Backbone of each chain as ProteinMPNN parsed JSONL, in Angstrom:
{"seq_chain_A": "MRVVLDSNILVSMFDPKDRHHPVCEPLLEKIVLREIEVVCPVLVLAETVCAIQRRTGDSEFSTFILQNLTQLRAISWNDCTVASVRAACRLGIETGLKGADSIVVETAQSLKIPLVTQDLEIHSKCSDPVEVIEPSELVDQR", "coords_chain_A": {"N_chain_A": [[16.791, 42.022, 154.061], [18.17, 45.414, 154.004], [20.7, 46.954, 153.166], [23.733, 49.298, 153.228], [26.552, 49.59, 151.123], [29.831, 49.36, 150.898], [32.262, 51.033, 148.879], [34.729, 49.408, 148.497], [33.606, 46.606, 149.021], [31.949, 46.82, 146.624], [33.919, 46.93, 144.505], [35.973, 44.46, 145.349], [34.067, 42.367, 144.78], [33.57, 42.594, 141.894], [36.165, 42.007, 141.338], [38.151, 39.398, 140.55], [40.658, 38.646, 141.1], [41.287, 40.218, 143.074], [42.388, 40.883, 146.866], [40.66, 40.762, 148.429], [38.119, 39.549, 147.057], [36.784, 36.363, 147.577], [35.281, 36.617, 149.54], [33.51, 38.279, 149.334], [32.398, 38.061, 147.173], [30.396, 35.852, 147.306], [28.302, 38.094, 147.733], [27.089, 38.925, 145.256], [25.403, 36.768, 143.8], [23.178, 36.983, 146.423], [22.245, 39.652, 145.871], [21.49, 39.796, 143.181], [19.3, 38.121, 143.133], [18.063, 39.275, 144.679], [17.965, 39.173, 147.176], [19.116, 40.507, 149.561], [18.774, 43.891, 149.795], [19.946, 46.674, 148.205], [21.149, 50.51, 148.86], [23.38, 52.975, 147.926], [25.564, 55.522, 148.196], [25.616, 57.638, 145.146], [28.451, 58.176, 144.575], [29.531, 55.805, 145.19], [29.072, 54.132, 143.415], [31.158, 55.883, 141.385], [33.805, 55.281, 142.657], [33.754, 53.051, 142.366], [33.535, 52.066, 139.568], [35.878, 53.379, 138.672], [38.05, 52.348, 139.922], [37.649, 49.859, 138.965], [38.774, 50.442, 136.295], [40.941, 51.48, 136.164], [42.264, 49.196, 137.257], [42.372, 47.563, 135.33], [42.246, 49.134, 132.917], [40.552, 48.908, 130.714], [38.384, 50.177, 129.309], [35.909, 49.264, 128.032], [35.16, 47.003, 129.462], [35.001, 48.61, 132.224], [32.948, 49.885, 131.456], [30.858, 48.113, 131.083], [30.698, 47.299, 133.539], [29.439, 49.66, 134.852], [26.888, 50.008, 133.47], [25.648, 47.33, 134.356], [25.681, 48.003, 137.072], [23.898, 49.908, 137.307], [21.884, 49.335, 136.637], [20.888, 46.941, 138.517], [18.131, 45.668, 139.817], [18.38, 45.546, 142.426], [19.657, 47.642, 143.673], [19.865, 50.85, 145.055], [20.599, 53.965, 143.676], [21.778, 56.787, 146.076], [21.686, 60.294, 145.699], [24.232, 62.933, 146.52], [22.784, 64.913, 148.082], [23.034, 68.989, 148.866], [21.821, 68.731, 151.704], [22.175, 66.349, 152.511], [25.13, 66.043, 152.337], [25.705, 68.058, 154.412], [24.799, 67.083, 156.484], [27.074, 64.794, 156.338], [29.144, 66.465, 156.87], [29.1, 67.111, 159.531], [28.744, 64.78, 160.889], [31.787, 63.715, 159.739], [32.604, 65.845, 161.584], [32.341, 64.928, 164.209], [33.511, 62.538, 164.369], [36.079, 61.983, 162.805], [36.222, 61.179, 160.044], [37.503, 60.819, 156.937], [36.434, 62.951, 154.314], [35.002, 61.565, 152.377], [34.345, 58.722, 153.026], [32.515, 59.615, 155.03], [30.641, 60.398, 153.816], [29.282, 58.063, 152.827], [29.02, 56.892, 155.027], [27.33, 58.295, 156.671], [24.997, 57.695, 154.789], [24.182, 55.598, 155.452], [23.454, 55.969, 158.354], [21.4, 58.268, 157.741], [19.419, 56.248, 156.939], [19.091, 54.042, 158.808], [19.85, 52.019, 158.871], [22.378, 49.13, 158.378], [26.115, 49.164, 157.665], [27.977, 48.064, 155.053], [31.472, 47.443, 154.986], [35.063, 46.482, 154.613], [36.665, 48.399, 155.816], [39.204, 48.992, 158.348], [39.472, 51.31, 159.612], [36.744, 52.738, 159.489], [35.126, 51.272, 160.669], [36.152, 51.042, 163.164], [35.931, 53.65, 164.081], [33.168, 54.614, 163.717], [31.352, 52.537, 164.281], [29.595, 53.156, 166.629], [27.598, 55.137, 165.794], [26.309, 54.273, 163.713], [25.349, 50.809, 162.337], [27.978, 48.535, 161.919], [29.071, 46.143, 159.621], [30.647, 43.543, 158.698], [31.43, 41.726, 155.164], [31.007, 39.131, 155.225], [29.513, 38.522, 157.526], [27.066, 39.286, 156.517], [26.969, 37.313, 154.5], [26.253, 35.27, 155.709], [24.044, 35.577, 156.974], [20.447, 34.595, 156.916]], "CA_chain_A": [[17.493, 42.731, 154.372], [18.427, 46.515, 153.636], [22.048, 48.001, 153.807], [24.654, 50.052, 152.251], [27.613, 48.878, 150.206], [30.837, 50.612, 150.693], [33.009, 50.705, 147.56], [35.878, 48.468, 148.352], [32.987, 45.698, 149.068], [31.662, 46.207, 145.33], [35.258, 46.516, 144.299], [36.686, 43.344, 145.54], [33.429, 41.684, 144.087], [34.126, 41.976, 140.843], [37.46, 41.657, 140.674], [38.372, 37.628, 140.935], [42.266, 39.23, 141.387], [41.14, 41.398, 144.584], [42.384, 40.007, 147.824], [39.425, 39.998, 149.18], [37.014, 38.142, 146.552], [36.653, 35.354, 147.862], [34.5, 36.496, 150.801], [32.851, 39.035, 148.728], [31.649, 37.507, 145.917], [28.889, 35.24, 147.488], [26.773, 38.775, 147.807], [26.496, 38.591, 143.778], [24.162, 35.937, 144.357], [22.526, 37.674, 147.102], [21.862, 41.323, 145.17], [20.609, 39.354, 141.742], [17.748, 37.117, 143.199], [17.304, 40.34, 145.574], [17.656, 38.463, 148.808], [19.097, 41.746, 150.023], [18.088, 45.202, 149.41], [21.103, 47.748, 149.012], [21.442, 51.846, 149.431], [24.589, 53.503, 147.8], [25.289, 57.205, 147.395], [26.59, 57.548, 143.88], [29.875, 57.901, 145.078], [30.478, 54.644, 145.424], [29.517, 54.145, 141.939], [32.119, 56.732, 140.449], [34.928, 55.022, 143.208], [33.719, 51.363, 142.197], [33.818, 51.889, 138.22], [37.257, 54.057, 138.807], [39.154, 51.561, 140.158], [37.884, 48.768, 138.278], [39.309, 50.955, 135.073], [42.402, 51.529, 136.715], [43.189, 48.372, 137.651], [41.983, 46.647, 134.309], [42.915, 49.271, 131.918], [40.09, 48.483, 129.843], [37.16, 50.83, 129.327], [34.952, 48.313, 127.322], [34.492, 46.025, 130.719], [34.354, 49.055, 132.946], [31.232, 50.514, 131.068], [29.714, 47.153, 131.332], [30.208, 46.931, 135.097], [28.443, 50.551, 135.456], [25.795, 49.565, 133.306], [25.35, 46.602, 135.238], [25.441, 48.681, 138.673], [23.313, 51.048, 137.521], [20.688, 48.314, 136.182], [20.255, 46.298, 139.016], [17.004, 46.87, 140.634], [18.137, 45.781, 143.943], [20.93, 48.678, 143.954], [19.256, 52.109, 144.708], [21.535, 54.987, 144.154], [21.049, 57.888, 146.019], [22.104, 61.432, 145.059], [24.726, 63.556, 147.593], [22.46, 66.557, 148.05], [23.283, 69.576, 149.947], [21.135, 68.066, 152.964], [23.107, 64.943, 153.269], [26.578, 66.673, 152.556], [25.627, 69.026, 155.846], [24.667, 66.088, 157.917], [28.093, 63.996, 156.687], [30.02, 66.87, 157.647], [28.699, 67.371, 161.006], [29.124, 63.308, 161.519], [32.715, 63.842, 159.718], [33.822, 66.645, 162.56], [32.06, 64.454, 165.356], [34.676, 61.15, 163.828], [37.315, 62.338, 162.218], [36.007, 60.127, 159.336], [37.731, 60.864, 155.832], [35.125, 63.37, 153.524], [33.705, 60.478, 151.463], [33.803, 57.904, 154.361], [31.195, 60.272, 156.182], [29.446, 60.373, 152.941], [29.134, 56.836, 152.432], [28.415, 56.443, 156.67], [25.709, 59.472, 156.491], [23.55, 57.152, 154.133], [23.782, 54.44, 156.52], [23.42, 56.461, 159.3], [20.11, 58.501, 157.805], [18.718, 55.302, 156.619], [19.232, 53.152, 159.901], [20.493, 50.633, 157.893], [23.855, 48.441, 158.504], [26.852, 49.406, 156.597], [28.876, 46.761, 155.284], [32.864, 47.731, 154.414], [36.091, 45.99, 155.145], [37.286, 49.355, 156.138], [39.185, 49.071, 159.86], [38.971, 52.486, 160.193], [35.511, 52.674, 159.637], [34.991, 50.125, 161.523], [36.599, 51.395, 164.465], [35.287, 55.271, 164.125], [31.645, 54.284, 163.329], [30.427, 51.584, 165.234], [28.232, 54.081, 167.622], [26.422, 55.869, 165.393], [25.752, 53.225, 162.772], [25.923, 49.434, 162.7], [29.248, 48.65, 160.597], [29.329, 44.959, 159.535], [31.96, 42.402, 157.488], [30.612, 41.253, 154.462], [30.979, 37.312, 155.808], [28.09, 38.275, 158.023], [25.697, 39.31, 155.552], [26.192, 36.599, 153.401], [26.416, 34.323, 156.699], [22.24, 35.661, 156.986], [20.107, 33.664, 155.832]], "C_chain_A": [[17.819, 44.083, 153.305], [19.811, 46.866, 154.314], [22.722, 48.695, 152.46], [25.982, 49.732, 151.991], [28.674, 49.892, 150.142], [31.951, 50.132, 149.505], [34.252, 49.492, 147.398], [35.136, 46.856, 148.746], [32.152, 45.051, 147.133], [33.084, 45.836, 144.333], [35.846, 44.701, 144.378], [35.241, 41.612, 145.237], [33.495, 41.612, 143.237], [35.442, 41.703, 140.072], [38.253, 40.158, 141.352], [39.417, 37.816, 141.528], [42.203, 39.821, 142.687], [41.431, 40.402, 145.653], [41.191, 39.431, 148.737], [37.75, 39.619, 148.341], [36.354, 37.709, 147.347], [35.332, 35.656, 149.172], [33.474, 37.487, 150.051], [31.919, 38.741, 147.64], [30.103, 36.705, 146.03], [27.807, 36.53, 147.736], [26.449, 38.798, 146.41], [25.26, 38.184, 143.501], [22.837, 36.876, 145.091], [21.511, 38.982, 146.271], [21.081, 40.559, 144.043], [19.226, 38.92, 142.215], [17.181, 38.215, 144.374], [17.115, 39.682, 147.47], [18.165, 39.669, 150.01], [19.013, 42.813, 148.936], [19.961, 46.127, 149.348], [20.891, 49.223, 148.529], [22.787, 51.843, 149.078], [24.165, 55.212, 147.619], [25.949, 57.11, 146.136], [28.08, 57.942, 144.056], [30.406, 57.336, 144.764], [30.385, 54.224, 144.092], [30.907, 54.535, 141.075], [33.241, 55.654, 141.155], [34.817, 53.618, 142.501], [34.09, 51.154, 140.589], [35.28, 52.232, 138.011], [38.006, 53.208, 138.745], [39.171, 50.285, 139.723], [38.636, 49.078, 136.839], [40.53, 50.866, 135.377], [43.524, 50.144, 136.745], [43.519, 47.58, 136.126], [42.771, 47.383, 132.709], [41.696, 49.074, 130.49], [38.323, 48.985, 129.865], [35.911, 50.407, 129.156], [34.343, 47.822, 128.806], [34.458, 46.861, 131.735], [33.23, 49.837, 132.922], [30.79, 49.257, 131.344], [29.234, 46.931, 132.691], [29.094, 48.566, 135.509], [27.258, 50.108, 134.719], [25.276, 48.468, 134.099], [24.989, 46.727, 136.692], [24.244, 49.321, 138.576], [21.611, 50.413, 136.953], [19.943, 47.292, 137.065], [19.272, 46.416, 139.803], [17.195, 47.063, 142.302], [19.155, 46.489, 144.519], [19.958, 50.449, 143.548], [20.341, 53.03, 145.019], [20.753, 56.325, 144.979], [22.045, 59.183, 146.132], [22.732, 62.268, 146.553], [23.806, 64.615, 147.037], [22.926, 67.532, 148.869], [23.227, 69.043, 151.307], [22.236, 67.12, 153.392], [24.662, 65.049, 152.795], [26.655, 67.605, 153.647], [26.063, 68.194, 156.718], [26.444, 64.615, 157.826], [28.847, 64.76, 157.073], [30.197, 67.074, 159.381], [29.081, 65.618, 161.261], [30.974, 63.241, 161.182], [33.615, 64.806, 160.995], [33.452, 65.234, 164.145], [33.024, 63.097, 165.606], [35.3, 61.188, 163.988], [37.301, 61.755, 161.14], [36.952, 61.331, 158.366], [36.642, 61.607, 154.908], [34.326, 62.089, 153.079], [33.663, 59.578, 152.039], [32.905, 58.411, 154.851], [30.315, 59.891, 155.127], [28.62, 59.395, 152.862], [28.352, 56.103, 154.464], [27.295, 57.291, 156.789], [24.319, 58.467, 156.162], [23.267, 56.423, 154.9], [22.646, 55.226, 157.669], [21.397, 56.916, 159.152], [18.706, 57.468, 157.45], [18.392, 53.858, 157.647], [19.145, 51.909, 159.092], [21.706, 50.279, 158.027], [24.353, 48.802, 157.289], [28.05, 48.654, 156.424], [30.356, 47.365, 154.697], [33.406, 46.58, 155.368], [36.948, 47.045, 155.875], [37.458, 49.761, 157.868], [39.002, 50.497, 160.024], [37.46, 52.882, 160.305], [34.431, 52.2, 160.628], [35.239, 50.732, 163.031], [35.759, 53.176, 164.92], [33.371, 55.529, 164.496], [30.266, 53.541, 163.71], [29.449, 51.882, 166.096], [27.231, 54.3, 167.075], [25.743, 55.121, 164.375], [26.099, 51.475, 162.884], [26.908, 49.117, 161.494], [29.406, 46.682, 160.635], [30.322, 44.522, 158.196], [30.499, 41.972, 156.617], [30.21, 39.415, 154.986], [29.613, 37.234, 156.529], [26.999, 38.804, 157.485], [25.473, 38.074, 154.901], [25.934, 35.271, 154.794], [24.504, 34.066, 157.164], [21.74, 35.035, 156.157], [18.168, 34.5, 156.272]], "O_chain_A": [[17.765, 43.955, 152.082], [20.052, 47.02, 155.511], [22.433, 48.676, 151.264], [26.611, 49.588, 153.04], [28.593, 50.974, 149.562], [32.348, 48.976, 149.36], [34.555, 48.875, 146.377], [35.912, 45.902, 148.796], [31.923, 43.956, 146.621], [33.265, 44.828, 143.651], [36.03, 43.974, 143.402], [35.415, 40.405, 145.411], [33.547, 40.416, 142.948], [35.737, 41.379, 138.922], [38.779, 40.041, 142.459], [39.473, 37.257, 142.623], [43.236, 39.864, 143.354], [40.952, 39.269, 145.594], [40.898, 38.409, 149.358], [36.643, 39.482, 148.863], [35.432, 38.302, 147.906], [34.59, 34.747, 149.548], [32.33, 37.24, 150.43], [30.821, 39.246, 147.408], [29.105, 36.798, 145.315], [26.622, 36.255, 147.922], [25.233, 38.659, 146.273], [24.292, 38.834, 143.106], [21.845, 37.32, 144.515], [20.283, 39.047, 146.207], [19.87, 40.78, 144.052], [18.18, 39.337, 141.717], [16.079, 38.072, 144.903], [16.375, 39.824, 148.443], [17.679, 39.712, 151.14], [19.123, 42.729, 147.713], [20.839, 46.127, 150.211], [20.264, 49.159, 147.471], [23.535, 51.019, 149.606], [23.191, 55.846, 147.214], [26.957, 56.403, 146.115], [28.706, 57.787, 143.008], [31.475, 57.516, 144.181], [31.423, 53.934, 143.497], [31.548, 53.785, 140.338], [33.759, 54.976, 140.268], [35.854, 53.104, 142.083], [34.835, 50.226, 140.273], [35.947, 51.514, 137.266], [38.714, 53.046, 137.751], [40.14, 49.537, 139.853], [39.09, 48.117, 136.217], [41.235, 50.069, 134.758], [44.717, 49.983, 136.492], [44.616, 47.112, 135.821], [43.427, 46.828, 131.827], [42.122, 49.124, 129.336], [37.355, 48.356, 130.293], [34.935, 50.839, 129.769], [33.247, 48.196, 129.224], [33.876, 46.293, 132.659], [32.631, 50.351, 133.866], [29.978, 49.415, 132.256], [28.122, 46.586, 133.091], [28.167, 48.521, 136.318], [26.394, 49.736, 135.513], [24.209, 48.78, 134.628], [24.302, 45.967, 137.374], [23.5, 49.382, 139.554], [20.531, 51.004, 136.936], [18.849, 46.806, 136.778], [19.382, 47.312, 140.639], [16.741, 47.871, 143.111], [19.607, 46.195, 145.626], [19.595, 50.978, 142.497], [20.942, 53.085, 146.092], [19.638, 56.786, 144.732], [23.15, 59.031, 146.653], [22.023, 62.319, 147.557], [23.9, 65.124, 145.92], [23.379, 67.02, 149.892], [24.223, 68.881, 152.013], [22.969, 67.167, 154.38], [25.361, 64.045, 152.926], [27.794, 68.017, 153.869], [27.051, 68.214, 157.454], [26.816, 63.864, 158.727], [29.649, 64.209, 157.828], [31.175, 67.147, 160.125], [29.973, 65.48, 162.099], [31.656, 62.807, 162.111], [34.794, 64.647, 161.311], [34.342, 64.816, 164.886], [33.27, 62.652, 166.727], [35.792, 60.729, 165.019], [38.465, 61.552, 160.797], [37.15, 62.469, 158.794], [35.741, 60.816, 154.63], [33.196, 61.763, 153.445], [32.589, 59.063, 151.728], [32.138, 57.566, 155.314], [29.341, 59.171, 155.346], [27.402, 59.567, 152.82], [27.553, 55.231, 154.806], [26.22, 56.751, 157.054], [23.234, 58.364, 156.734], [22.087, 56.375, 155.247], [21.428, 55.08, 157.761], [20.459, 56.445, 159.795], [17.506, 57.704, 157.59], [17.675, 52.904, 157.342], [18.27, 51.068, 158.887], [22.45, 51.226, 157.77], [23.751, 48.864, 156.217], [28.951, 48.53, 157.254], [30.135, 47.884, 153.602], [32.871, 45.974, 156.296], [37.912, 46.642, 156.526], [36.659, 50.377, 158.573], [38.099, 50.758, 160.818], [37.085, 53.375, 161.369], [33.377, 52.611, 161.113], [34.351, 50.778, 163.883], [35.199, 53.537, 165.955], [32.701, 56.283, 165.202], [29.048, 53.689, 163.606], [28.538, 51.102, 166.369], [26.114, 53.937, 167.444], [24.551, 55.364, 164.185], [27.072, 51.047, 163.504], [26.663, 49.4, 160.322], [29.818, 46.085, 161.629], [30.573, 45.068, 157.121], [29.311, 41.885, 156.926], [29.126, 38.832, 154.977], [28.77, 36.352, 156.364], [25.934, 38.734, 158.099], [24.352, 37.623, 154.664], [25.267, 34.3, 154.436], [23.89, 33.051, 157.493], [22.13, 34.796, 155.014], [17.179, 34.131, 155.64]]}, "seq_chain_B": "MTTKEKERLREEIARLEIQLGEKRTRLSSMDNAEVRASSPYVIVEGDSDPANLSRLRSLIAEIGKRSRGGDSVQDIQEMRKG", "coords_chain_B": {"N_chain_B": [[10.879, 74.897, 164.069], [10.172, 72.013, 165.669], [12.711, 69.106, 166.972], [11.364, 66.768, 166.558], [9.718, 67.692, 164.119], [12.129, 67.773, 162.567], [13.607, 65.534, 162.539], [11.472, 64.369, 161.194], [10.959, 65.413, 158.4], [13.047, 65.125, 157.58], [13.573, 61.827, 157.29], [11.423, 61.662, 155.591], [12.179, 62.933, 153.273], [14.635, 60.989, 152.75], [13.233, 58.649, 152.411], [12.331, 59.477, 149.5], [14.053, 59.691, 148.059], [15.147, 57.884, 147.769], [13.427, 56.347, 146.367], [13.37, 58.584, 144.145], [15.923, 57.211, 143.36], [15.041, 54.657, 142.597], [13.473, 55.142, 140.611], [15.479, 56.529, 138.602], [16.916, 54.233, 137.803], [15.3, 52.376, 136.646], [15.041, 54.061, 134.51], [17.566, 54.439, 133.241], [17.186, 51.823, 132.644], [15.632, 51.558, 130.434], [16.969, 53.604, 128.575], [19.139, 51.814, 128.25], [18.724, 49.644, 126.844], [19.47, 48.993, 123.929], [22.221, 48.512, 124.134], [22.32, 46.261, 126.399], [21.117, 44.307, 125.162], [22.996, 43.567, 123.238], [25.429, 42.643, 124.451], [27.286, 39.923, 125.952], [27.967, 40.19, 128.396], [26.096, 42.046, 130.184], [23.236, 42.761, 131.993], [20.081, 41.069, 132.021], [16.131, 42.378, 131.208], [14.335, 42.299, 134.487], [15.842, 41.993, 136.478], [16.321, 39.875, 138.142], [16.353, 37.574, 137.31], [18.183, 34.046, 137.013], [19.712, 33.913, 135.04], [21.038, 36.362, 134.796], [22.733, 36.284, 136.724], [24.229, 34.005, 135.779], [25.017, 36.096, 133.756], [26.514, 37.769, 134.787], [28.634, 36.966, 135.909], [30.416, 36.166, 134.134], [31.143, 38.241, 133.43], [33.003, 39.45, 135.218], [34.821, 37.055, 135.55], [36.083, 37.862, 133.113], [37.181, 40.085, 134.009], [38.458, 39.957, 135.589], [40.987, 38.288, 133.787], [41.721, 40.735, 132.543], [42.594, 42.49, 135.378], [44.857, 43.873, 137.341], [44.721, 43.116, 139.68], [44.923, 43.585, 143.339], [44.585, 45.089, 146.676], [41.057, 46.377, 147.564], [40.173, 47.518, 149.77], [42.419, 49.312, 150.466], [43.007, 50.526, 147.943], [40.636, 51.989, 147.916], [40.793, 53.438, 150.121], [43.026, 55.309, 149.431], [42.185, 56.618, 147.126], [40.547, 58.423, 148.097], [41.915, 59.578, 149.715], [42.483, 60.904, 148.308]], "CA_chain_B": [[10.213, 73.811, 163.997], [11.199, 71.161, 166.481], [13.441, 68.238, 166.334], [11.542, 65.845, 165.936], [9.58, 67.58, 162.773], [12.767, 67.963, 161.4], [13.694, 64.129, 161.991], [9.996, 63.385, 160.411], [11.128, 66.075, 157.256], [14.643, 64.11, 156.919], [13.456, 60.49, 156.818], [10.452, 61.972, 154.308], [13.658, 63.277, 152.394], [15.525, 59.893, 152.47], [12.603, 57.659, 151.391], [12.023, 59.927, 148.529], [15.746, 59.843, 147.578], [15.448, 56.297, 147.192], [12.16, 56.35, 145.175], [13.931, 58.679, 143.0], [16.684, 56.135, 142.648], [14.727, 53.488, 141.536], [12.966, 55.27, 139.324], [16.471, 57.177, 137.546], [17.136, 53.225, 137.27], [14.026, 51.936, 135.981], [15.149, 55.041, 133.285], [18.515, 53.818, 132.822], [17.556, 50.569, 132.02], [15.729, 51.336, 129.448], [18.199, 53.744, 127.647], [19.933, 50.768, 127.611], [18.177, 48.496, 126.45], [20.156, 48.167, 122.769], [23.83, 47.994, 124.503], [22.096, 45.317, 126.778], [20.608, 43.43, 124.125], [23.933, 43.224, 121.942], [26.225, 42.09, 125.167], [26.226, 39.069, 126.936], [28.032, 40.392, 130.053], [25.276, 42.914, 130.549], [22.201, 41.943, 132.382], [18.422, 41.685, 130.241], [14.943, 43.308, 131.811], [14.285, 41.357, 135.171], [17.277, 41.205, 136.476], [16.215, 38.267, 139.35], [16.467, 36.043, 136.245], [19.084, 33.167, 137.676], [20.383, 33.974, 133.794], [21.937, 37.712, 134.72], [24.251, 35.644, 137.775], [25.898, 33.615, 135.017], [26.17, 36.903, 132.898], [27.658, 38.44, 136.078], [30.172, 35.783, 136.488], [30.988, 35.622, 133.219], [32.092, 39.571, 133.06], [33.919, 38.989, 136.562], [35.638, 36.047, 134.472], [36.701, 38.451, 132.157], [37.516, 41.365, 134.302], [39.488, 38.531, 136.186], [41.566, 38.63, 132.936], [42.798, 41.741, 132.567], [42.738, 42.901, 136.655], [46.407, 43.571, 137.768], [44.415, 42.823, 141.185], [45.001, 44.685, 144.394], [43.155, 45.667, 147.622], [39.824, 47.113, 147.411], [40.258, 48.353, 150.986], [43.816, 50.081, 150.26], [42.425, 51.615, 147.005], [39.826, 53.29, 147.948], [41.664, 54.233, 150.641], [44.327, 56.14, 148.573], [40.937, 57.369, 146.607], [39.9, 58.994, 149.195], [43.114, 60.705, 150.45], [42.613, 62.758, 147.577]], "C_chain_B": [[10.987, 72.618, 165.37], [11.933, 70.094, 166.202], [12.771, 66.984, 165.86], [10.37, 65.828, 164.493], [10.54, 67.659, 161.948], [13.569, 66.502, 161.175], [12.483, 63.556, 161.15], [10.537, 63.437, 158.687], [12.483, 64.944, 156.75], [14.172, 62.769, 156.513], [12.343, 60.567, 155.661], [11.751, 61.773, 153.287], [14.222, 61.95, 152.118], [15.095, 58.672, 151.869], [12.339, 58.458, 149.968], [13.177, 60.027, 147.52], [15.426, 58.398, 147.249], [14.268, 55.858, 146.203], [12.524, 57.053, 143.871], [15.057, 58.168, 142.163], [16.355, 55.043, 141.937], [14.449, 54.175, 140.264], [13.997, 55.9, 138.202], [17.05, 55.617, 137.291], [17.016, 52.501, 136.691], [14.382, 52.562, 134.118], [16.279, 54.403, 132.417], [18.346, 52.062, 132.074], [17.076, 50.558, 131.014], [15.911, 52.108, 128.289], [18.913, 53.113, 126.839], [20.059, 49.518, 126.955], [18.566, 47.875, 125.305], [21.649, 47.711, 123.231], [22.981, 46.636, 125.112], [21.631, 43.808, 126.266], [21.966, 42.874, 123.518], [25.457, 42.606, 123.223], [25.818, 40.927, 125.963], [27.012, 38.954, 128.284], [27.219, 41.994, 130.554], [24.278, 42.899, 131.237], [21.204, 42.203, 131.779], [17.542, 41.877, 131.469], [15.084, 41.815, 132.783], [15.394, 40.701, 135.655], [17.246, 40.276, 137.75], [16.503, 37.419, 138.813], [18.088, 35.63, 137.354], [20.434, 33.337, 136.014], [20.92, 35.301, 133.747], [23.396, 37.125, 135.952], [24.968, 35.616, 136.794], [26.394, 34.302, 134.25], [27.174, 37.764, 133.515], [28.866, 38.534, 136.197], [30.704, 35.538, 134.928], [32.108, 37.378, 132.743], [32.951, 39.925, 134.108], [34.655, 37.859, 135.884], [36.539, 36.779, 134.047], [37.503, 39.65, 132.347], [38.734, 40.72, 135.086], [41.115, 38.997, 135.623], [42.575, 39.664, 132.437], [42.879, 42.581, 133.971], [44.472, 42.881, 136.72], [45.773, 43.307, 139.451], [44.793, 43.891, 142.278], [44.024, 44.146, 145.958], [42.683, 46.478, 147.837], [40.214, 47.858, 148.436], [41.446, 49.695, 151.152], [43.511, 51.073, 149.354], [41.906, 52.333, 147.118], [39.85, 54.105, 148.804], [42.275, 55.561, 150.352], [43.365, 56.751, 147.305], [41.005, 58.783, 147.272], [40.599, 59.93, 150.086], [43.01, 61.668, 149.985], [44.598, 62.504, 147.257]], "O_chain_B": [[12.152, 72.601, 165.769], [11.952, 69.9, 164.986], [13.273, 66.229, 165.028], [10.054, 64.812, 163.874], [10.307, 67.652, 160.74], [14.073, 66.195, 160.095], [12.519, 62.484, 160.546], [10.621, 62.497, 157.898], [12.635, 64.23, 155.758], [14.356, 62.498, 155.327], [12.301, 59.657, 154.833], [12.151, 60.756, 152.721], [14.285, 61.784, 150.9], [15.744, 57.871, 151.197], [12.048, 57.597, 149.138], [13.097, 60.409, 146.352], [15.624, 58.038, 146.088], [14.419, 54.998, 145.336], [12.25, 56.588, 142.765], [15.294, 58.372, 140.973], [16.967, 54.517, 141.008], [14.958, 53.945, 139.167], [13.629, 55.891, 137.027], [17.853, 55.674, 136.36], [17.875, 51.828, 136.121], [14.177, 52.008, 133.037], [16.136, 53.958, 131.278], [19.076, 51.41, 131.327], [17.588, 49.778, 130.211], [15.41, 51.802, 127.207], [19.288, 53.267, 125.677], [20.952, 48.728, 126.649], [18.357, 46.671, 125.151], [22.186, 46.705, 122.77], [22.912, 45.761, 124.249], [21.735, 42.679, 126.745], [22.0, 41.661, 123.31], [26.468, 42.169, 122.674], [24.728, 40.72, 126.495], [26.885, 38.042, 129.1], [27.8, 42.873, 131.19], [24.306, 44.07, 130.859], [21.074, 43.204, 131.074], [17.972, 41.633, 132.596], [15.555, 40.737, 132.423], [15.844, 39.566, 135.502], [18.318, 40.015, 138.296], [16.921, 36.403, 139.368], [18.778, 36.363, 138.062], [21.611, 32.978, 135.985], [21.353, 35.597, 132.633], [24.578, 37.466, 135.967], [25.896, 36.373, 136.508], [27.507, 34.095, 133.766], [28.203, 38.285, 133.083], [29.748, 39.365, 136.414], [31.456, 34.586, 134.724], [33.158, 37.568, 132.127], [33.739, 40.832, 133.84], [35.687, 38.494, 135.665], [37.712, 36.612, 134.38], [38.226, 40.206, 131.521], [39.88, 41.164, 135.036], [42.023, 39.581, 136.216], [43.746, 39.553, 132.072], [43.358, 43.681, 133.692], [45.18, 42.007, 136.22], [46.594, 43.351, 140.367], [44.938, 45.063, 141.932], [43.199, 43.26, 146.178], [43.256, 47.477, 148.271], [40.655, 48.968, 148.136], [41.31, 50.736, 151.795], [43.624, 52.267, 149.632], [42.193, 53.447, 146.681], [39.306, 55.209, 148.755], [42.058, 56.632, 150.919], [43.988, 57.412, 146.475], [41.444, 59.876, 146.917], [40.158, 60.751, 150.89], [43.172, 62.817, 150.394], [45.267, 63.416, 146.77]]}, "name": "protein", "num_of_chains": 2, "seq": "MRVVLDSNILVSMFDPKDRHHPVCEPLLEKIVLREIEVVCPVLVLAETVCAIQRRTGDSEFSTFILQNLTQLRAISWNDCTVASVRAACRLGIETGLKGADSIVVETAQSLKIPLVTQDLEIHSKCSDPVEVIEPSELVDQRMTTKEKERLREEIARLEIQLGEKRTRLSSMDNAEVRASSPYVIVEGDSDPANLSRLRSLIAEIGKRSRGGDSVQDIQEMRKG"}
């Protein structure tokens, strides 16, 4: 199965002190063993690494996160192009999403794959253009 | 150009972007070979190897020692508010 992961999922997965870590941690094994394939806009990489840095204040370990995320073969990073941002703008105009949210949702929409996020605003505004699911739904899939 | 042709082009662009991302990932993997070899917290070649899972879990444990914790949904929402 191929999905887009939102930044909040990756941050929760990598930080055991995060409130949502228990529900996101099981995704790690699925990603490493390539039971799921992940596509993310590069924005998610920056948000994840910066969030971990802000929480830990430890640049060495934030760099390890950066290296691992860019080396995991199960994760493909999509560049934000003028075309993709234009499509995200159209989506933002239709739904009222925040700019960065619209880039993440547009990635799922253009690839016609589900978006995994815990952000309730995205769930409420985007269940029509894309399939938006919770991490627990992905963990439960065999 | 018809709507169908535009849609086909968009799909082709999305497919090529994924391929490009995979190639970049492989290049990055080669660039970082020395760092990987020297750190117990960074995955090694053949990243579906279960040994990498334990490397990542070790890294997560170390992050847990350093993190102040929080709610990722709120943190990312804050970041996106600018």
